TIGU-190056 format. One record per residue (C-alpha): residue in three letters; x, z, y. Coordinates in nm, 4 decimals, decimal comma. Example, Ala and Ser with C-alpha at 12.3 -4.5 7.8 and 13.67 -1.06 7.14 Angstrom:
2
rest ALA; x 1,2300; z 0,7800; y -0,4500
rest SER; x 1,3670; z 0,7140; y -0,1060
// end
This chain:
391
rest UNK; x -1,8986; z 1,4605; y -0,0395
rest UNK; x -1,7199; z 1,7959; y -0,0138
rest UNK; x -1,3894; z 1,8603; y 0,1623
rest UNK; x -1,0867; z 1,9309; y -0,0539
rest UNK; x -0,7688; z 2,0175; y 0,1325
rest UNK; x -0,4242; z 1,8942; y 0,0300
rest UNK; x -0,1733; z 1,9756; y 0,3013
rest UNK; x 0,1291; z 1,7696; y 0,3994
rest UNK; x 0,3709; z 2,0248; y 0,2548
rest UNK; x 0,2070; z 1,9758; y -0,0853
rest UNK; x 0,2339; z 1,5989; y -0,0407
rest UNK; x 0,6047; z 1,6224; y 0,0395
rest UNK; x 0,6601; z 1,8388; y -0,2688
rest UNK; x 0,4709; z 1,5806; y -0,4729
rest UNK; x 0,6747; z 1,2864; y -0,3452
rest UNK; x 0,9967; z 1,4821; y -0,3752
rest UNK; x 0,9268; z 1,5365; y -0,7429
rest UNK; x 0,8747; z 1,9128; y -0,7198
rest UNK; x 0,5044; z 1,9058; y -0,7998
rest UNK; x 0,5649; z 1,6926; y -1,1069
rest UNK; x 0,8655; z 1,8920; y -1,2205
rest UNK; x 0,6707; z 2,2167; y -1,1942
rest UNK; x 0,4910; z 2,1275; y -1,5161
rest UNK; x 0,7416; z 2,1630; y -1,8008
rest UNK; x 0,7788; z 1,8702; y -2,0382
rest UNK; x 0,9693; z 1,8929; y -2,3626
rest UNK; x 1,2455; z 1,6341; y -2,3775
rest UNK; x 1,1810; z 1,5806; y -2,7473
rest UNK; x 0,8124; z 1,5044; y -2,6934
rest UNK; x 0,7082; z 1,1478; y -2,7794
rest UNK; x 0,6579; z 0,9120; y -2,4886
rest UNK; x 0,2967; z 0,8583; y -2,3925
rest UNK; x 0,1871; z 0,5042; y -2,4714
rest UNK; x -0,0135; z 0,3904; y -2,1724
rest UNK; x -0,1892; z 0,0567; y -2,1378
rest UNK; x -0,2866; z -0,0460; y -1,7849
rest UNK; x -0,5594; z -0,3098; y -1,7639
rest UNK; x -0,5152; z -0,4975; y -1,4369
rest UNK; x -0,2150; z -0,6539; y -1,2661
rest UNK; x -0,3178; z -0,6173; y -0,9035
rest UNK; x -0,1690; z -0,3860; y -0,6430
rest UNK; x -0,3263; z -0,0748; y -0,7998
rest UNK; x -0,2118; z -0,1629; y -1,1520
rest UNK; x 0,1380; z -0,2519; y -1,0289
rest UNK; x 0,1774; z 0,0820; y -0,8497
rest UNK; x 0,0540; z 0,2640; y -1,1596
rest UNK; x 0,2886; z 0,0720; y -1,3880
rest UNK; x 0,5896; z 0,1440; y -1,1672
rest UNK; x 0,5152; z 0,5135; y -1,1222
rest UNK; x 0,4213; z 0,5849; y -1,4844
rest UNK; x 0,7196; z 0,3915; y -1,6219
rest UNK; x 0,9489; z 0,5716; y -1,3784
rest UNK; x 0,8071; z 0,8994; y -1,5077
rest UNK; x 0,9102; z 0,7980; y -1,8611
rest UNK; x 0,5864; z 0,6703; y -2,0146
rest UNK; x 0,5842; z 0,3710; y -2,2494
rest UNK; x 0,3815; z 0,1370; y -2,0280
rest UNK; x 0,2165; z -0,1949; y -2,1117
rest UNK; x 0,0582; z -0,3794; y -1,8193
rest UNK; x -0,2123; z -0,6318; y -1,9097
rest UNK; x -0,3420; z -0,8993; y -1,6729
rest UNK; x -0,6064; z -1,1447; y -1,7869
rest UNK; x -0,4823; z -1,4343; y -1,5671
rest UNK; x -0,1679; z -1,3683; y -1,3627
rest UNK; x -0,0538; z -1,0717; y -1,1518
rest UNK; x -0,2053; z -1,0346; y -0,8042
rest UNK; x -0,4595; z -1,3098; y -0,8654
rest UNK; x -0,7820; z -1,1166; y -0,8060
rest UNK; x -0,8900; z -0,8934; y -0,5174
rest UNK; x -0,5242; z -0,8297; y -0,4308
rest UNK; x -0,4613; z -1,1934; y -0,3420
rest UNK; x -0,7678; z -1,1987; y -0,1174
rest UNK; x -0,7109; z -0,8706; y 0,0659
rest UNK; x -0,6469; z -0,8294; y 0,4389
rest UNK; x -0,4139; z -0,5486; y 0,3240
rest UNK; x -0,4408; z -0,3126; y 0,6205
rest UNK; x -0,2979; z 0,0349; y 0,5551
rest UNK; x -0,5144; z 0,2801; y 0,7468
rest UNK; x -0,7297; z 0,5903; y 0,7618
rest UNK; x -0,9322; z 0,4696; y 1,0526
rest UNK; x -1,2690; z 0,5580; y 1,1948
rest UNK; x -1,4948; z 0,4505; y 0,9078
rest UNK; x -1,3063; z 0,6831; y 0,6712
rest UNK; x -1,5454; z 0,9783; y 0,6555
rest UNK; x -1,6150; z 1,2558; y 0,5587
rest UNK; x -1,2957; z 1,4571; y 0,5988
rest UNK; x -1,2026; z 1,4481; y 0,2285
rest UNK; x -1,2037; z 1,0684; y 0,2307
rest UNK; x -1,0236; z 1,0473; y 0,5649
rest UNK; x -0,7591; z 1,2858; y 0,4314
rest UNK; x -0,7163; z 1,0908; y 0,1098
rest UNK; x -0,6466; z 0,7752; y 0,3079
rest UNK; x -0,4168; z 0,9625; y 0,5467
rest UNK; x -0,2173; z 1,0715; y 0,2422
rest UNK; x -0,2264; z 0,7074; y 0,1326
rest UNK; x -0,0446; z 0,6052; y 0,4521
rest UNK; x 0,2207; z 0,8683; y 0,3872
rest UNK; x 0,2532; z 0,7487; y 0,0275
rest UNK; x 0,3332; z 0,3985; y 0,1592
rest UNK; x 0,5936; z 0,5476; y 0,3931
rest UNK; x 0,7486; z 0,7262; y 0,0973
rest UNK; x 0,7471; z 0,4104; y -0,1149
rest UNK; x 0,9091; z 0,2175; y 0,1706
rest UNK; x 1,1904; z 0,4738; y 0,1799
rest UNK; x 1,2176; z 0,4756; y -0,1995
rest UNK; x 1,2619; z 0,0961; y -0,2135
rest UNK; x 1,4337; z 0,0258; y 0,1189
rest UNK; x 1,4158; z -0,3345; y 0,2304
rest UNK; x 1,2218; z -0,4497; y -0,0765
rest UNK; x 0,8621; z -0,4257; y 0,0429
rest UNK; x 0,7085; z -0,6750; y 0,2894
rest UNK; x 0,5559; z -0,4095; y 0,5129
rest UNK; x 0,4937; z -0,4130; y 0,8877
rest UNK; x 0,4355; z -0,0886; y 1,0722
rest UNK; x 0,3347; z -0,0442; y 1,4367
rest UNK; x -0,0263; z 0,0623; y 1,3951
rest UNK; x -0,3372; z -0,1240; y 1,5025
rest UNK; x -0,5064; z -0,2021; y 1,8322
rest UNK; x -0,8840; z -0,2239; y 1,8592
rest UNK; x -1,1180; z -0,2830; y 2,1508
rest UNK; x -1,4763; z -0,3584; y 2,2512
rest UNK; x -1,6234; z -0,5236; y 2,5587
rest UNK; x -1,9812; z -0,4083; y 2,5064
rest UNK; x -2,0355; z -0,0711; y 2,6719
rest UNK; x -2,2781; z 0,0554; y 2,4066
rest UNK; x -2,0313; z -0,0120; y 2,1249
rest UNK; x -1,7434; z 0,1123; y 2,3425
rest UNK; x -1,9150; z 0,4476; y 2,3947
rest UNK; x -1,9523; z 0,4901; y 2,0192
rest UNK; x -1,5882; z 0,3841; y 1,9716
rest UNK; x -1,4678; z 0,6523; y 2,2150
rest UNK; x -1,6530; z 0,9123; y 2,0100
rest UNK; x -1,4965; z 0,7795; y 1,6896
rest UNK; x -1,1518; z 0,8158; y 1,8456
rest UNK; x -1,2228; z 1,1740; y 1,9577
rest UNK; x -1,3586; z 1,2583; y 1,6120
rest UNK; x -1,0439; z 1,1359; y 1,4381
rest UNK; x -0,8188; z 1,2997; y 1,6964
rest UNK; x -0,9861; z 1,6299; y 1,6111
rest UNK; x -0,8757; z 1,5691; y 1,2512
rest UNK; x -0,5189; z 1,5148; y 1,3713
rest UNK; x -0,5098; z 1,1360; y 1,3485
rest UNK; x -0,2505; z 0,9821; y 1,5843
rest UNK; x -0,4798; z 0,7466; y 1,7770
rest UNK; x -0,5445; z 0,7338; y 2,1496
rest UNK; x -0,7356; z 0,5440; y 2,4136
rest UNK; x -0,5348; z 0,3337; y 2,6580
rest UNK; x -0,5850; z 0,0742; y 2,9306
rest UNK; x -0,5592; z -0,3045; y 2,9327
rest UNK; x -0,2045; z -0,2991; y 3,0673
rest UNK; x -0,0915; z -0,0887; y 2,7708
rest UNK; x -0,2691; z -0,3243; y 2,5302
rest UNK; x -0,0968; z -0,6257; y 2,6825
rest UNK; x 0,2385; z -0,4486; y 2,6584
rest UNK; x 0,1821; z -0,3917; y 2,2851
rest UNK; x 0,0437; z -0,7419; y 2,2198
rest UNK; x 0,1681; z -0,9762; y 2,4944
rest UNK; x 0,0409; z -1,2976; y 2,3324
rest UNK; x -0,3275; z -1,2121; y 2,3093
rest UNK; x -0,6100; z -1,2619; y 2,5568
rest UNK; x -0,8464; z -0,9694; y 2,5018
rest UNK; x -1,1276; z -1,0721; y 2,7365
rest UNK; x -1,3595; z -0,8007; y 2,8619
rest UNK; x -1,2499; z -0,4483; y 2,7677
rest UNK; x -1,4722; z -0,1432; y 2,7915
rest UNK; x -1,2638; z 0,0699; y 2,5515
rest UNK; x -0,9345; z 0,0051; y 2,3719
rest UNK; x -0,7269; z 0,2253; y 2,1429
rest UNK; x -0,3993; z 0,2284; y 1,9511
rest UNK; x -0,3849; z 0,3899; y 1,6060
rest UNK; x -0,0141; z 0,4507; y 1,5788
rest UNK; x 0,0787; z 0,5086; y 1,2142
rest UNK; x -0,1065; z 0,2245; y 1,0461
rest UNK; x 0,0517; z -0,0844; y 0,8972
rest UNK; x -0,0052; z -0,3911; y 0,6873
rest UNK; x 0,1490; z -0,5425; y 0,3789
rest UNK; x 0,1804; z -0,8704; y 0,1922
rest UNK; x -0,0173; z -0,7545; y -0,1135
rest UNK; x 0,0895; z -1,0324; y -0,3486
rest UNK; x 0,4607; z -0,9894; y -0,2843
rest UNK; x 0,4376; z -0,6089; y -0,3086
rest UNK; x 0,2634; z -0,6444; y -0,6445
rest UNK; x 0,5382; z -0,8761; y -0,7677
rest UNK; x 0,8111; z -0,6348; y -0,6526
rest UNK; x 0,6480; z -0,3339; y -0,8185
rest UNK; x 0,5865; z -0,5157; y -1,1460
rest UNK; x 0,9503; z -0,6214; y -1,1531
rest UNK; x 1,0513; z -0,2621; y -1,0815
rest UNK; x 0,8217; z -0,1381; y -1,3602
rest UNK; x 0,9787; z -0,3905; y -1,5964
rest UNK; x 1,3253; z -0,2549; y -1,5106
rest UNK; x 1,1956; z 0,0919; y -1,5986
rest UNK; x 1,0946; z -0,0356; y -1,9426
rest UNK; x 0,7347; z -0,1487; y -1,8932
rest UNK; x 0,6010; z -0,4466; y -2,0861
rest UNK; x 0,4037; z -0,6999; y -1,8864
rest UNK; x 0,1604; z -0,9255; y -2,0745
rest UNK; x -0,0357; z -1,2098; y -1,9167
rest UNK; x -0,2616; z -1,3785; y -1,9813
rest UNK; x -0,4024; z -1,0886; y -2,1790
rest UNK; x -0,7672; z -0,9923; y -2,1459
rest UNK; x -0,9064; z -0,6663; y -2,2843
rest UNK; x -1,1598; z -0,7560; y -2,5531
rest UNK; x -1,2274; z -0,4179; y -2,7151
rest UNK; x -1,0974; z -0,0757; y -2,8163
rest UNK; x -0,9762; z 0,0433; y -3,1563
rest UNK; x -1,0963; z 0,4024; y -3,1892
rest UNK; x -1,0626; z 0,6387; y -3,4826
rest UNK; x -1,2275; z 0,9797; y -3,5007
rest UNK; x -1,3234; z 0,9569; y -3,1367
rest UNK; x -0,9722; z 0,8816; y -3,0159
rest UNK; x -0,8192; z 0,5640; y -2,8790
rest UNK; x -0,5649; z 0,4057; y -3,1112
rest UNK; x -0,5153; z 0,0622; y -2,9621
rest UNK; x -0,6465; z -0,1735; y -2,6972
rest UNK; x -0,7656; z -0,5057; y -2,8365
rest UNK; x -0,6673; z -0,8014; y -2,6206
rest UNK; x -0,6687; z -1,1791; y -2,6326
rest UNK; x -0,2919; z -1,1521; y -2,6872
rest UNK; x -0,3204; z -0,9075; y -2,9782
rest UNK; x -0,3672; z -0,5343; y -3,0260
rest UNK; x -0,1567; z -0,2922; y -2,8201
rest UNK; x -0,1200; z 0,0640; y -2,9503
rest UNK; x -0,2164; z 0,3153; y -2,6852
rest UNK; x -0,2702; z 0,6844; y -2,6216
rest UNK; x -0,4340; z 0,6262; y -2,2818
rest UNK; x -0,6018; z 0,3219; y -2,1299
rest UNK; x -0,5897; z 0,3059; y -1,7502
rest UNK; x -0,8576; z 0,0731; y -1,6164
rest UNK; x -0,7381; z -0,0853; y -1,2905
rest UNK; x -0,8942; z -0,4291; y -1,3062
rest UNK; x -1,0958; z -0,4427; y -0,9860
rest UNK; x -1,4323; z -0,6122; y -1,0198
rest UNK; x -1,3827; z -0,6368; y -1,3975
rest UNK; x -1,3708; z -0,2567; y -1,4251
rest UNK; x -1,7388; z -0,2114; y -1,5248
rest UNK; x -1,6959; z -0,4441; y -1,8259
rest UNK; x -1,3810; z -0,2738; y -1,9540
rest UNK; x -1,5029; z 0,0803; y -1,8812
rest UNK; x -1,8261; z 0,0103; y -2,0705
rest UNK; x -1,6180; z -0,0440; y -2,3862
rest UNK; x -1,5335; z 0,3269; y -2,3636
rest UNK; x -1,8923; z 0,4249; y -2,2855
rest UNK; x -1,8214; z 0,4846; y -1,9157
rest UNK; x -2,0546; z 0,3576; y -1,6452
rest UNK; x -1,8808; z 0,2264; y -1,3326
rest UNK; x -2,1363; z 0,0748; y -1,0906
rest UNK; x -2,0062; z -0,1658; y -0,8256
rest UNK; x -2,1885; z -0,3667; y -0,5613
rest UNK; x -2,1211; z -0,7141; y -0,4264
rest UNK; x -1,8896; z -0,7235; y -0,1255
rest UNK; x -1,7516; z -1,0708; y -0,0534
rest UNK; x -1,4846; z -1,1280; y 0,2094
rest UNK; x -1,3507; z -1,4533; y 0,3545
rest UNK; x -1,0053; z -1,4838; y 0,5090
rest UNK; x -0,8357; z -1,7762; y 0,6802
rest UNK; x -0,4591; z -1,8110; y 0,6285
rest UNK; x -0,2316; z -2,0152; y 0,8547
rest UNK; x 0,1059; z -2,1691; y 0,7720
rest UNK; x 0,4117; z -1,9677; y 0,8875
rest UNK; x 0,4247; z -1,9240; y 1,2661
rest UNK; x 0,6738; z -1,7849; y 1,5160
rest UNK; x 0,6218; z -1,4166; y 1,5808
rest UNK; x 0,2880; z -1,3930; y 1,7610
rest UNK; x 0,1467; z -1,0532; y 1,6608
rest UNK; x 0,3250; z -0,7180; y 1,6578
rest UNK; x 0,0663; z -0,5167; y 1,4656
rest UNK; x -0,2866; z -0,5330; y 1,3234
rest UNK; x -0,5238; z -0,6638; y 1,5919
rest UNK; x -0,8945; z -0,5795; y 1,5670
rest UNK; x -1,0873; z -0,7674; y 1,8345
rest UNK; x -1,4647; z -0,8058; y 1,8698
rest UNK; x -1,4275; z -1,1712; y 1,7678
rest UNK; x -1,1734; z -1,1617; y 1,4850
rest UNK; x -0,9396; z -0,9299; y 1,2994
rest UNK; x -0,5875; z -1,0597; y 1,2463
rest UNK; x -0,2392; z -0,9687; y 1,1294
rest UNK; x 0,0876; z -1,1547; y 1,0812
rest UNK; x 0,2767; z -1,1158; y 0,7551
rest UNK; x 0,6562; z -1,0781; y 0,7439
rest UNK; x 0,6817; z -1,4441; y 0,6358
rest UNK; x 0,5068; z -1,5565; y 0,9576
rest UNK; x 0,1692; z -1,6443; y 0,8088
rest UNK; x -0,1322; z -1,5126; y 0,9976
rest UNK; x -0,4354; z -1,3799; y 0,8100
rest UNK; x -0,7630; z -1,3521; y 0,9989
rest UNK; x -1,1280; z -1,2809; y 0,9297
rest UNK; x -1,4486; z -1,1668; y 1,0920
rest UNK; x -1,4404; z -0,8051; y 0,9718
rest UNK; x -1,4579; z -0,5716; y 0,6741
rest UNK; x -1,8264; z -0,5067; y 0,6239
rest UNK; x -1,8853; z -0,7853; y 0,3733
rest UNK; x -1,9022; z -1,1490; y 0,4747
rest UNK; x -2,2482; z -1,2892; y 0,5583
rest UNK; x -2,1384; z -1,6234; y 0,4145
rest UNK; x -1,9298; z -1,7395; y 0,1191
rest UNK; x -1,8452; z -2,0805; y 0,2654
rest UNK; x -1,4758; z -2,1622; y 0,2203
rest UNK; x -1,4579; z -2,5184; y 0,3508
rest UNK; x -1,1665; z -2,6271; y 0,5654
rest UNK; x -1,4127; z -2,7272; y 0,8367
rest UNK; x -1,5614; z -2,3762; y 0,8561
rest UNK; x -1,2094; z -2,2289; y 0,8701
rest UNK; x -1,1115; z -2,4607; y 1,1540
rest UNK; x -1,4247; z -2,3593; y 1,3440
rest UNK; x -1,3358; z -1,9954; y 1,2948
rest UNK; x -0,9807; z -2,0476; y 1,4238
rest UNK; x -1,1188; z -2,2268; y 1,7283
rest UNK; x -1,3380; z -1,9265; y 1,8026
rest UNK; x -1,0535; z -1,6819; y 1,7326
rest UNK; x -0,8289; z -1,8753; y 1,9726
rest UNK; x -1,0196; z -1,6996; y 2,2520
rest UNK; x -0,8157; z -1,3934; y 2,1499
rest UNK; x -0,4966; z -1,5557; y 2,0200
rest UNK; x -0,4562; z -1,8879; y 2,2050
rest UNK; x -0,1884; z -1,9979; y 1,9582
rest UNK; x -0,4653; z -2,0509; y 1,7005
rest UNK; x -0,5535; z -2,3699; y 1,8885
rest UNK; x -0,2199; z -2,5135; y 1,7725
rest UNK; x -0,2119; z -2,3830; y 1,4156
rest UNK; x -0,3574; z -2,5402; y 1,1067
rest UNK; x -0,5334; z -2,3921; y 0,8077
rest UNK; x -0,3151; z -2,3374; y 0,5029
rest UNK; x -0,5921; z -2,1977; y 0,2857
rest UNK; x -0,9213; z -2,0117; y 0,2857
rest UNK; x -0,9789; z -1,7292; y 0,0371
rest UNK; x -1,3012; z -1,5739; y -0,0844
rest UNK; x -1,2478; z -1,2352; y -0,2427
rest UNK; x -1,4913; z -0,9957; y -0,4085
rest UNK; x -1,4000; z -0,6427; y -0,3143
rest UNK; x -1,4195; z -0,3821; y -0,5925
rest UNK; x -1,6635; z -0,1637; y -0,3996
rest UNK; x -1,8236; z 0,1275; y -0,5889
rest UNK; x -2,1968; z 0,1724; y -0,5512
rest UNK; x -2,1621; z 0,4703; y -0,3149
rest UNK; x -1,8570; z 0,3087; y -0,1459
rest UNK; x -1,6210; z 0,5905; y -0,2464
rest UNK; x -1,3387; z 0,5590; y -0,5032
rest UNK; x -1,3959; z 0,6218; y -0,8721
rest UNK; x -1,0773; z 0,7766; y -1,0112
rest UNK; x -0,9943; z 0,9887; y -1,3119
rest UNK; x -1,0910; z 1,0717; y -1,6678
rest UNK; x -1,4605; z 1,0680; y -1,7567
rest UNK; x -1,6017; z 1,4064; y -1,8497
rest UNK; x -1,6220; z 1,3232; y -2,2219
rest UNK; x -1,2719; z 1,1933; y -2,2962
rest UNK; x -0,9051; z 1,2155; y -2,1923
rest UNK; x -0,7830; z 0,8819; y -2,3262
rest UNK; x -0,9448; z 0,6520; y -2,0685
rest UNK; x -0,8612; z 0,6782; y -1,6981
rest UNK; x -1,0609; z 0,4877; y -1,4342
rest UNK; x -0,9211; z 0,3622; y -1,1006
rest UNK; x -1,1461; z 0,1457; y -0,8841
rest UNK; x -1,1811; z 0,1560; y -0,5056
rest UNK; x -1,2334; z -0,0661; y -0,2031
rest UNK; x -0,9392; z 0,0943; y -0,0202
rest UNK; x -0,7070; z -0,0133; y -0,3003
rest UNK; x -0,4270; z -0,1295; y -0,0725
rest UNK; x -0,4148; z 0,1893; y 0,1337
rest UNK; x -0,4592; z 0,4201; y -0,1648
rest UNK; x -0,2591; z 0,2501; y -0,4417
rest UNK; x 0,0777; z 0,4328; y -0,4096
rest UNK; x -0,0961; z 0,7689; y -0,3694
rest UNK; x -0,3296; z 0,7098; y -0,6620
rest UNK; x -0,0290; z 0,6135; y -0,8760
rest UNK; x 0,1436; z 0,9452; y -0,7948
rest UNK; x -0,1674; z 1,1515; y -0,8603
rest UNK; x -0,2664; z 0,9612; y -1,1745
rest UNK; x 0,0809; z 1,0164; y -1,3180
rest UNK; x 0,0388; z 1,3913; y -1,2697
rest UNK; x -0,3074; z 1,3906; y -1,4247
rest UNK; x -0,2172; z 1,1691; y -1,7217
rest UNK; x 0,1347; z 1,2908; y -1,8035
rest UNK; x 0,1160; z 1,6548; y -1,6973
rest UNK; x -0,2511; z 1,7351; y -1,7582
rest UNK; x -0,2921; z 1,8716; y -1,4043
rest UNK; x -0,6079; z 1,7900; y -1,2078
rest UNK; x -0,5091; z 1,6623; y -0,8638
rest UNK; x -0,7326; z 1,8302; y -0,6061
rest UNK; x -0,7530; z 1,5344; y -0,3618
rest UNK; x -0,9267; z 1,3322; y -0,6336
rest UNK; x -1,1899; z 1,5960; y -0,7133
rest UNK; x -1,4758; z 1,4316; y -0,5170
rest UNK; x -1,4209; z 1,0916; y -0,6777
rest UNK; x -1,4600; z 1,1456; y -1,0510
rest UNK; x -1,6456; z 0,9020; y -1,2793
rest UNK; x -1,8722; z 1,1898; y -1,3857
rest UNK; x -2,0897; z 1,1440; y -1,0762
rest UNK; x -2,2247; z 0,8239; y -1,2337
rest UNK; x -2,2240; z 0,9448; y -1,5929
rest UNK; x -2,4379; z 1,2589; y -1,5963
// end
């Protein structure tokens, strides 16, 4: 993957509206009719941003909003150490800033928690590698630093970390309640004039002379100038209708959710035993990691066993019950990098599928609006085009 710079000044111009306004649009021009397939956090951000920009937006969801990968996401906003090479790190760093902008744009409406993340390892071999990861990201300007156990306990006084060989705080990260954010953004899109249809599954495309005329759905045909495909693991099926190949690979993830608790965690906690966060409503979400679950068992008994193990880090888990267990299938592209943009052969279908959908969704919505409405290619998306799978 090649590096494509996009400095913070450009980002601030983008979010301030200058970058969009720099491309003249005739006030008498007809509104672009845009159909978005997918009512998760990516589709909701797209619907809100495109409707706010003046497009005639229809959002389609085949079941109900936020019912797919969004509902089963840990929803950690980050550009942490696995985000490499630099172009991908930078894209996610811009994603964090896009969330900060959205939080300011909709003050008090989004269930976000900032404060960063803390991560540590007790094994010296893994700790040595972790120290190098920190130094690598610091060289890229990421606000993360090593600290000692006393500092960790000051940040998270209710945990018991066990043996620590290396511990770090990544300062600007956050987490979100993905379902509630999706609901808020869809409601905001509706206020901006967007139509929201569910259940409504895409069943085909009506094309004339090589151009999209309408999207066929189980709820009827919807006239469209551009179809934006944002339907997670269903993206390959819908994209194939337009002759676009979007290869994904299996990536299951299991999360255990507790009932609402008193405030126990201040930020995202990444321990060697379990990863955990507490949502604004008090519920704690925890899992074993982000590399794909080795099991797909979702029984209550397995969840209770996991909480018992995780109570080594957060003793309060010994007193909490299990509200639910979720198994989600992450929309992970074959090469693990996002697939975003128009295919090389047409400008009426726009693909958006990525594993880092939570972190990237507000940024992708901004950039997609520029590409779709203004016809400007956004440089940060250059390495991630569908063409790399459709040559």
